[in-house]
N, CA, C and O atoms as a Tripos MOL2 file, in Angstrom:
@<TRIPOS>MOLECULE
protein
  200   199    50     0     0
PROTEIN
NO_CHARGES

@<TRIPOS>ATOM
      1 N           0.9560   -1.1490   -0.1360 N.3       1 MET1
      2 CA          0.1870   -0.5620    0.3690 C.3       1 MET1
      3 C           1.0750    1.1000   -0.1200 C.2       1 MET1
      4 O           2.2920    0.9800    0.0160 O.2       1 MET1
      5 N           0.6620    2.4440   -0.6050 N.am      2 VAL2
      6 CA          1.5700    3.5620   -1.0410 C.3       2 VAL2
      7 C           0.4590    4.3070   -0.5630 C.2       2 VAL2
      8 O          -0.6800    4.0560   -0.9540 O.2       2 VAL2
      9 N           0.7490    5.3420    0.3810 N.am      3 ILE3
     10 CA         -0.1850    6.7100    0.4470 C.3       3 ILE3
     11 C           0.6710    7.6900    0.6110 C.2       3 ILE3
     12 O           1.7560    7.6420    1.1910 O.2       3 ILE3
     13 N          -0.1410    9.1260   -0.2250 N.am      4 PHE4
     14 CA          0.6480   10.3340   -0.1980 C.3       4 PHE4
     15 C          -0.1850   11.1500    0.2210 C.2       4 PHE4
     16 O          -1.3680   10.8150    0.1660 O.2       4 PHE4
     17 N           0.2390   12.7120    0.8680 N.am      5 ASP5
     18 CA         -0.1350   13.6500    1.1860 C.3       5 ASP5
     19 C          -0.8010   14.4130    0.0770 C.2       5 ASP5
     20 O          -0.6740   14.1240   -1.1130 O.2       5 ASP5
     21 N          -1.7190   15.6790    0.6740 N.am      6 ALA6
     22 CA         -2.3760   16.5070   -0.0870 C.3       6 ALA6
     23 C          -1.1770   17.2690   -0.7360 C.2       6 ALA6
     24 O          -1.4130   17.6140   -1.8940 O.2       6 ALA6
     25 N          -0.1580   17.5510   -0.3390 N.am      7 ASN7
     26 CA          1.2630   18.0730   -1.1840 C.3       7 ASN7
     27 C           1.5500   17.3120   -2.4040 C.2       7 ASN7
     28 O           1.3730   17.7260   -3.5500 O.2       7 ASN7
     29 N           1.9840   16.2240   -2.0810 N.am      8 PHE8
     30 CA          2.3130   15.1090   -3.3310 C.3       8 PHE8
     31 C           0.9090   15.3170   -4.4190 C.2       8 PHE8
     32 O           1.1510   15.6830   -5.5690 O.2       8 PHE8
     33 N          -0.1270   15.1390   -4.1180 N.am      9 LEU9
     34 CA         -1.4410   15.0510   -4.8920 C.3       9 LEU9
     35 C          -1.5040   16.4420   -5.7810 C.2       9 LEU9
     36 O          -1.5160   16.2700   -7.0000 O.2       9 LEU9
     37 N          -1.5440   17.7050   -5.3350 N.am     10 LEU10
     38 CA         -1.3770   18.8200   -5.6340 C.3      10 LEU10
     39 C          -0.5730   18.7900   -6.5860 C.2      10 LEU10
     40 O          -0.9750   19.1870   -7.6800 O.2      10 LEU10
     41 N           0.6620   18.3560   -6.4550 N.am     11 LEU11
     42 CA          1.8500   18.4380   -7.3030 C.3      11 LEU11
     43 C           1.3020   17.8830   -8.7920 C.2      11 LEU11
     44 O           1.2130   18.2960   -9.9480 O.2      11 LEU11
     45 N           1.0240   16.8070   -8.0950 N.am     12 LEU12
     46 CA          0.3840   15.8200   -9.5840 C.3      12 LEU12
     47 C          -0.7460   16.4980  -10.4190 C.2      12 LEU12
     48 O          -0.6590   16.3780  -11.6410 O.2      12 LEU12
     49 N          -1.5920   17.0610  -10.0020 N.am     13 LEU13
     50 CA         -2.7870   17.1570  -10.1660 C.3      13 LEU13
     51 C          -2.7750   18.5490  -10.8040 C.2      13 LEU13
     52 O          -3.2830   18.7380  -11.9090 O.2      13 LEU13
     53 N          -2.0830   19.7010   -9.9660 N.am     14 ASP14
     54 CA         -2.1840   20.8310  -10.4040 C.3      14 ASP14
     55 C          -1.0510   21.6740  -11.1730 C.2      14 ASP14
     56 O          -0.0990   22.1340  -10.5430 O.2      14 ASP14
     57 N          -1.1790   21.8460  -12.4480 N.am     15 PRO15
     58 CA          0.4960   22.3000  -12.7600 C.3      15 PRO15
     59 C           0.5390   24.1020  -12.3230 C.2      15 PRO15
     60 O           1.6050   24.7050  -12.4390 O.2      15 PRO15
     61 N          -0.1790   24.5110  -12.0410 N.am     16 ASP16
     62 CA          0.2200   25.7190  -11.2160 C.3      16 ASP16
     63 C           0.8780   25.9120   -9.9790 C.2      16 ASP16
     64 O           1.6980   26.8280   -9.9170 O.2      16 ASP16
     65 N           0.6150   25.0540   -8.7560 N.am     17 VAL17
     66 CA          0.9600   25.1240   -7.6980 C.3      17 VAL17
     67 C           2.5560   25.3860   -7.5380 C.2      17 VAL17
     68 O           3.4770   25.2100   -8.3360 O.2      17 VAL17
     69 N           2.5340   25.8600   -6.2470 N.am     18 ASP18
     70 CA          3.4390   25.9940   -6.0360 C.3      18 ASP18
     71 C           4.4050   25.0470   -5.3330 C.2      18 ASP18
     72 O           3.9740   24.4050   -4.3760 O.2      18 ASP18
     73 N           5.9130   24.8720   -5.7910 N.am     19 VAL19
     74 CA          6.5440   23.6150   -5.2500 C.3      19 VAL19
     75 C           7.0620   23.7700   -3.7870 C.2      19 VAL19
     76 O           7.8370   24.7220   -3.6980 O.2      19 VAL19
     77 N           6.8850   23.2070   -2.7900 N.am     20 PRO20
     78 CA          7.8130   23.2050   -1.4660 C.3      20 PRO20
     79 C           9.2750   23.4320   -1.6190 C.2      20 PRO20
     80 O          10.0480   23.0930   -2.5140 O.2      20 PRO20
     81 N           9.4500   24.0810   -0.5350 N.am     21 ALA21
     82 CA         10.7400   24.3570   -0.2460 C.3      21 ALA21
     83 C          11.4760   23.5950    0.3240 C.2      21 ALA21
     84 O          11.0760   23.0580    1.3570 O.2      21 ALA21
     85 N          12.8800   23.3000   -0.2230 N.am     22 ASP22
     86 CA         14.0850   22.4580    0.3150 C.3      22 ASP22
     87 C          13.9640   22.6640    1.8390 C.2      22 ASP22
     88 O          13.9260   23.8840    1.9990 O.2      22 ASP22
     89 N          13.9070   22.2050    2.7190 N.am     23 PRO23
     90 CA         14.1120   22.4290    4.4250 C.3      23 PRO23
     91 C          15.6790   22.7710    4.4540 C.2      23 PRO23
     92 O          16.0390   23.9040    4.7730 O.2      23 PRO23
     93 N          16.2710   22.1330    4.2360 N.am     24 ALA24
     94 CA         17.8140   22.4060    4.2430 C.3      24 ALA24
     95 C          18.3590   23.5280    3.5030 C.2      24 ALA24
     96 O          19.4100   24.0980    3.7950 O.2      24 ALA24
     97 N          17.3790   23.9020    2.2500 N.am     25 THR25
     98 CA         18.0530   25.6640    1.7510 C.3      25 THR25
     99 C          17.3560   26.3240    1.7170 C.2      25 THR25
    100 O          17.6630   27.4480    1.3190 O.2      25 THR25
    101 N          15.6070   25.9680    2.2170 N.am     26 GLY26
    102 CA         15.0960   26.7220    1.4080 C.3      26 GLY26
    103 C          14.5540   27.0790    0.3160 C.2      26 GLY26
    104 O          13.4240   27.5640    0.2450 O.2      26 GLY26
    105 N          15.1140   26.9270   -0.3910 N.am     27 GLN27
    106 CA         14.7230   26.9870   -2.0270 C.3      27 GLN27
    107 C          13.8450   25.9960   -2.2250 C.2      27 GLN27
    108 O          13.6250   24.9760   -1.5710 O.2      27 GLN27
    109 N          13.2620   26.5180   -3.4330 N.am     28 PRO28
    110 CA         11.9190   25.3490   -4.0000 C.3      28 PRO28
    111 C          12.6150   24.4940   -4.6150 C.2      28 PRO28
    112 O          13.4810   24.8160   -5.4290 O.2      28 PRO28
    113 N          12.2060   22.7830   -4.1780 N.am     29 LEU29
    114 CA         12.8410   22.0930   -4.5880 C.3      29 LEU29
    115 C          12.6720   22.1070   -6.3010 C.2      29 LEU29
    116 O          11.7920   22.5520   -7.0390 O.2      29 LEU29
    117 N          14.1930   21.2670   -6.5940 N.am     30 THR30
    118 CA         14.1560   21.0260   -8.3760 C.3      30 THR30
    119 C          13.5620   20.1570   -8.6680 C.2      30 THR30
    120 O          13.3760   19.1950   -7.9220 O.2      30 THR30
    121 N          13.1070   20.2640   -9.8230 N.am     31 ARG31
    122 CA         12.0020   19.1920  -10.4410 C.3      31 ARG31
    123 C          11.1120   18.4890   -9.8650 C.2      31 ARG31
    124 O          10.7860   17.3030   -9.9200 O.2      31 ARG31
    125 N          10.6050   19.8030   -9.0450 N.am     32 ALA32
    126 CA          9.6030   18.4710   -7.8890 C.3      32 ALA32
    127 C           8.6220   17.9210   -8.7940 C.2      32 ALA32
    128 O           8.6210   16.6910   -8.8530 O.2      32 ALA32
    129 N           7.5980   18.6730   -9.6760 N.am     33 LYS33
    130 CA          6.7130   18.0430  -10.2400 C.3      33 LYS33
    131 C           7.2160   16.6520  -11.0520 C.2      33 LYS33
    132 O           6.4880   15.6600  -11.0400 O.2      33 LYS33
    133 N           8.3890   16.6460  -11.6910 N.am     34 ALA34
    134 CA          9.2390   15.9590  -12.3760 C.3      34 ALA34
    135 C           9.2100   14.7200  -11.5240 C.2      34 ALA34
    136 O           8.8150   13.6960  -12.0810 O.2      34 ALA34
    137 N           9.5090   14.6620  -10.4610 N.am     35 ARG35
    138 CA         10.4440   13.5020   -9.5150 C.3      35 ARG35
    139 C           8.9230   12.8260   -9.1030 C.2      35 ARG35
    140 O           8.7920   11.6120   -8.9470 O.2      35 ARG35
    141 N           7.6050   13.9620   -8.9240 N.am     36 VAL36
    142 CA          6.4800   12.9940   -8.5630 C.3      36 VAL36
    143 C           5.7610   12.1870  -10.0040 C.2      36 VAL36
    144 O           5.1860   11.1200   -9.7860 O.2      36 VAL36
    145 N           5.8030   12.6460  -11.2640 N.am     37 GLU37
    146 CA          5.6200   12.0480  -12.2630 C.3      37 GLU37
    147 C           6.4750   10.6080  -12.2720 C.2      37 GLU37
    148 O           5.9760    9.5520  -12.6610 O.2      37 GLU37
    149 N           7.6480   10.7230  -11.8480 N.am     38 HIS38
    150 CA          8.5190    9.8470  -12.0020 C.3      38 HIS38
    151 C           8.4010    8.7370  -11.1320 C.2      38 HIS38
    152 O           8.7530    7.5950  -11.4250 O.2      38 HIS38
    153 N           7.6920    9.2350   -9.6130 N.am     39 LEU39
    154 CA          7.4010    8.1280   -9.0280 C.3      39 LEU39
    155 C           6.0290    7.1690   -9.2970 C.2      39 LEU39
    156 O           5.7770    5.9730   -9.1560 O.2      39 LEU39
    157 N           5.4590    8.0810   -9.6530 N.am     40 ILE40
    158 CA          4.0170    7.8810  -10.5720 C.3      40 ILE40
    159 C           3.9770    6.5930  -11.2660 C.2      40 ILE40
    160 O           3.1570    5.6750  -11.2900 O.2      40 ILE40
    161 N           4.9300    6.7670  -11.7340 N.am     41 ALA41
    162 CA          5.2040    5.7500  -13.6530 C.3      41 ALA41
    163 C           6.0110    4.6090  -12.9510 C.2      41 ALA41
    164 O           5.7920    3.4910  -13.4170 O.2      41 ALA41
    165 N           6.9030    4.6820  -11.9170 N.am     42 GLY42
    166 CA          7.7050    3.7580  -11.1610 C.3      42 GLY42
    167 C           6.6130    2.7690  -10.4090 C.2      42 GLY42
    168 O           6.6410    1.5670  -10.6740 O.2      42 GLY42
    169 N           5.6150    3.3140   -9.4330 N.am     43 LEU43
    170 CA          4.7010    2.9000   -9.5810 C.3      43 LEU43
    171 C           3.7400    1.9070  -10.1130 C.2      43 LEU43
    172 O           3.4050    0.7660   -9.7930 O.2      43 LEU43
    173 N           3.4580    2.6440  -10.9240 N.am     44 SER44
    174 CA          2.5330    1.8770  -11.9860 C.3      44 SER44
    175 C           3.2860    0.7670  -12.4690 C.2      44 SER44
    176 O           2.5690   -0.2330  -12.4820 O.2      44 SER44
    177 N           4.5160    0.5260  -12.8970 N.am     45 GLN45
    178 CA          5.0090   -0.2260  -13.8150 C.3      45 GLN45
    179 C           4.6390   -1.3420  -12.2200 C.2      45 GLN45
    180 O           3.6190   -2.0310  -12.1710 O.2      45 GLN45
    181 N           5.5490   -1.3090  -11.2050 N.am     46 SER46
    182 CA          5.2960   -2.1410  -10.5470 C.3      46 SER46
    183 C           4.3240   -3.2800  -10.0550 C.2      46 SER46
    184 O           4.4320   -4.4890   -9.8460 O.2      46 SER46
    185 N           3.2290   -2.2460   -9.9580 N.am     47 TYR47
    186 CA          2.0870   -2.4790   -9.9380 C.3      47 TYR47
    187 C           1.1350   -3.6400  -10.8150 C.2      47 TYR47
    188 O           0.4210   -4.5830  -10.4740 O.2      47 TYR47
    189 N           1.6270   -2.8910  -12.4280 N.am     48 GLU48
    190 CA          1.6590   -3.8350  -13.5120 C.3      48 GLU48
    191 C           1.6830   -5.1040  -13.6330 C.2      48 GLU48
    192 O           0.8250   -5.9110  -13.9910 O.2      48 GLU48
    193 N           3.3940   -5.2740  -13.0970 N.am     49 LEU49
    194 CA          4.1750   -6.4210  -12.8020 C.3      49 LEU49
    195 C           3.2380   -7.5900  -12.2030 C.2      49 LEU49
    196 O           3.2400   -8.7600  -12.5850 O.2      49 LEU49
    197 N           2.3370   -6.9640  -11.0600 N.am     50 ARG50
    198 CA          2.1510   -8.2410  -10.4780 C.3      50 ARG50
    199 C           1.2310   -9.2310  -11.1180 C.2      50 ARG50
    200 O           1.0690  -10.3420  -10.6120 O.2      50 ARG50
@<TRIPOS>BOND
     1     1     2 1
     2     2     3 1
     3     3     4 2
     4     3     5 am
     5     5     6 1
     6     6     7 1
     7     7     8 2
     8     7     9 am
     9     9    10 1
    10    10    11 1
    11    11    12 2
    12    11    13 am
    13    13    14 1
    14    14    15 1
    15    15    16 2
    16    15    17 am
    17    17    18 1
    18    18    19 1
    19    19    20 2
    20    19    21 am
    21    21    22 1
    22    22    23 1
    23    23    24 2
    24    23    25 am
    25    25    26 1
    26    26    27 1
    27    27    28 2
    28    27    29 am
    29    29    30 1
    30    30    31 1
    31    31    32 2
    32    31    33 am
    33    33    34 1
    34    34    35 1
    35    35    36 2
    36    35    37 am
    37    37    38 1
    38    38    39 1
    39    39    40 2
    40    39    41 am
    41    41    42 1
    42    42    43 1
    43    43    44 2
    44    43    45 am
    45    45    46 1
    46    46    47 1
    47    47    48 2
    48    47    49 am
    49    49    50 1
    50    50    51 1
    51    51    52 2
    52    51    53 am
    53    53    54 1
    54    54    55 1
    55    55    56 2
    56    55    57 am
    57    57    58 1
    58    58    59 1
    59    59    60 2
    60    59    61 am
    61    61    62 1
    62    62    63 1
    63    63    64 2
    64    63    65 am
    65    65    66 1
    66    66    67 1
    67    67    68 2
    68    67    69 am
    69    69    70 1
    70    70    71 1
    71    71    72 2
    72    71    73 am
    73    73    74 1
    74    74    75 1
    75    75    76 2
    76    75    77 am
    77    77    78 1
    78    78    79 1
    79    79    80 2
    80    79    81 am
    81    81    82 1
    82    82    83 1
    83    83    84 2
    84    83    85 am
    85    85    86 1
    86    86    87 1
    87    87    88 2
    88    87    89 am
    89    89    90 1
    90    90    91 1
    91    91    92 2
    92    91    93 am
    93    93    94 1
    94    94    95 1
    95    95    96 2
    96    95    97 am
    97    97    98 1
    98    98    99 1
    99    99   100 2
   100    99   101 am
   101   101   102 1
   102   102   103 1
   103   103   104 2
   104   103   105 am
   105   105   106 1
   106   106   107 1
   107   107   108 2
   108   107   109 am
   109   109   110 1
   110   110   111 1
   111   111   112 2
   112   111   113 am
   113   113   114 1
   114   114   115 1
   115   115   116 2
   116   115   117 am
   117   117   118 1
   118   118   119 1
   119   119   120 2
   120   119   121 am
   121   121   122 1
   122   122   123 1
   123   123   124 2
   124   123   125 am
   125   125   126 1
   126   126   127 1
   127   127   128 2
   128   127   129 am
   129   129   130 1
   130   130   131 1
   131   131   132 2
   132   131   133 am
   133   133   134 1
   134   134   135 1
   135   135   136 2
   136   135   137 am
   137   137   138 1
   138   138   139 1
   139   139   140 2
   140   139   141 am
   141   141   142 1
   142   142   143 1
   143   143   144 2
   144   143   145 am
   145   145   146 1
   146   146   147 1
   147   147   148 2
   148   147   149 am
   149   149   150 1
   150   150   151 1
   151   151   152 2
   152   151   153 am
   153   153   154 1
   154   154   155 1
   155   155   156 2
   156   155   157 am
   157   157   158 1
   158   158   159 1
   159   159   160 2
   160   159   161 am
   161   161   162 1
   162   162   163 1
   163   163   164 2
   164   163   165 am
   165   165   166 1
   166   166   167 1
   167   167   168 2
   168   167   169 am
   169   169   170 1
   170   170   171 1
   171   171   172 2
   172   171   173 am
   173   173   174 1
   174   174   175 1
   175   175   176 2
   176   175   177 am
   177   177   178 1
   178   178   179 1
   179   179   180 2
   180   179   181 am
   181   181   182 1
   182   182   183 1
   183   183   184 2
   184   183   185 am
   185   185   186 1
   186   186   187 1
   187   187   188 2
   188   187   189 am
   189   189   190 1
   190   190   191 1
   191   191   192 2
   192   191   193 am
   193   193   194 1
   194   194   195 1
   195   195   196 2
   196   195   197 am
   197   197   198 1
   198   198   199 1
   199   199   200 2
@<TRIPOS>SUBSTRUCTURE
     1 MET1         2 RESIDUE 1 A MET
     2 VAL2         6 RESIDUE 1 A VAL
     3 ILE3        10 RESIDUE 1 A ILE
     4 PHE4        14 RESIDUE 1 A PHE
     5 ASP5        18 RESIDUE 1 A ASP
     6 ALA6        22 RESIDUE 1 A ALA
     7 ASN7        26 RESIDUE 1 A ASN
     8 PHE8        30 RESIDUE 1 A PHE
     9 LEU9        34 RESIDUE 1 A LEU
    10 LEU10       38 RESIDUE 1 A LEU
    11 LEU11       42 RESIDUE 1 A LEU
    12 LEU12       46 RESIDUE 1 A LEU
    13 LEU13       50 RESIDUE 1 A LEU
    14 ASP14       54 RESIDUE 1 A ASP
    15 PRO15       58 RESIDUE 1 A PRO
    16 ASP16       62 RESIDUE 1 A ASP
    17 VAL17       66 RESIDUE 1 A VAL
    18 ASP18       70 RESIDUE 1 A ASP
    19 VAL19       74 RESIDUE 1 A VAL
    20 PRO20       78 RESIDUE 1 A PRO
    21 ALA21       82 RESIDUE 1 A ALA
    22 ASP22       86 RESIDUE 1 A ASP
    23 PRO23       90 RESIDUE 1 A PRO
    24 ALA24       94 RESIDUE 1 A ALA
    25 THR25       98 RESIDUE 1 A THR
    26 GLY26      102 RESIDUE 1 A GLY
    27 GLN27      106 RESIDUE 1 A GLN
    28 PRO28      110 RESIDUE 1 A PRO
    29 LEU29      114 RESIDUE 1 A LEU
    30 THR30      118 RESIDUE 1 A THR
    31 ARG31      122 RESIDUE 1 A ARG
    32 ALA32      126 RESIDUE 1 A ALA
    33 LYS33      130 RESIDUE 1 A LYS
    34 ALA34      134 RESIDUE 1 A ALA
    35 ARG35      138 RESIDUE 1 A ARG
    36 VAL36      142 RESIDUE 1 A VAL
    37 GLU37      146 RESIDUE 1 A GLU
    38 HIS38      150 RESIDUE 1 A HIS
    39 LEU39      154 RESIDUE 1 A LEU
    40 ILE40      158 RESIDUE 1 A ILE
    41 ALA41      162 RESIDUE 1 A ALA
    42 GLY42      166 RESIDUE 1 A GLY
    43 LEU43      170 RESIDUE 1 A LEU
    44 SER44      174 RESIDUE 1 A SER
    45 GLN45      178 RESIDUE 1 A GLN
    46 SER46      182 RESIDUE 1 A SER
    47 TYR47      186 RESIDUE 1 A TYR
    48 GLU48      190 RESIDUE 1 A GLU
    49 LEU49      194 RESIDUE 1 A LEU
    50 ARG50      198 RESIDUE 1 A ARG
C-alpha cells in the first residue's frame, strides 16, 4: 500500500501549484513535479508486473 499526502497530490494534479521549499536550503525543490511523475510511473509499472 502506498499513501500520499495532499502536497504530493497537488503537485500531481495542479500544474500551477507552488513547489515546496527544501528544508535544508529554503529554496524551492528542483524538478519536484518531474519527480512526482517519475514516482507515479515507477509505481504503475511495479503494480502492472504483479
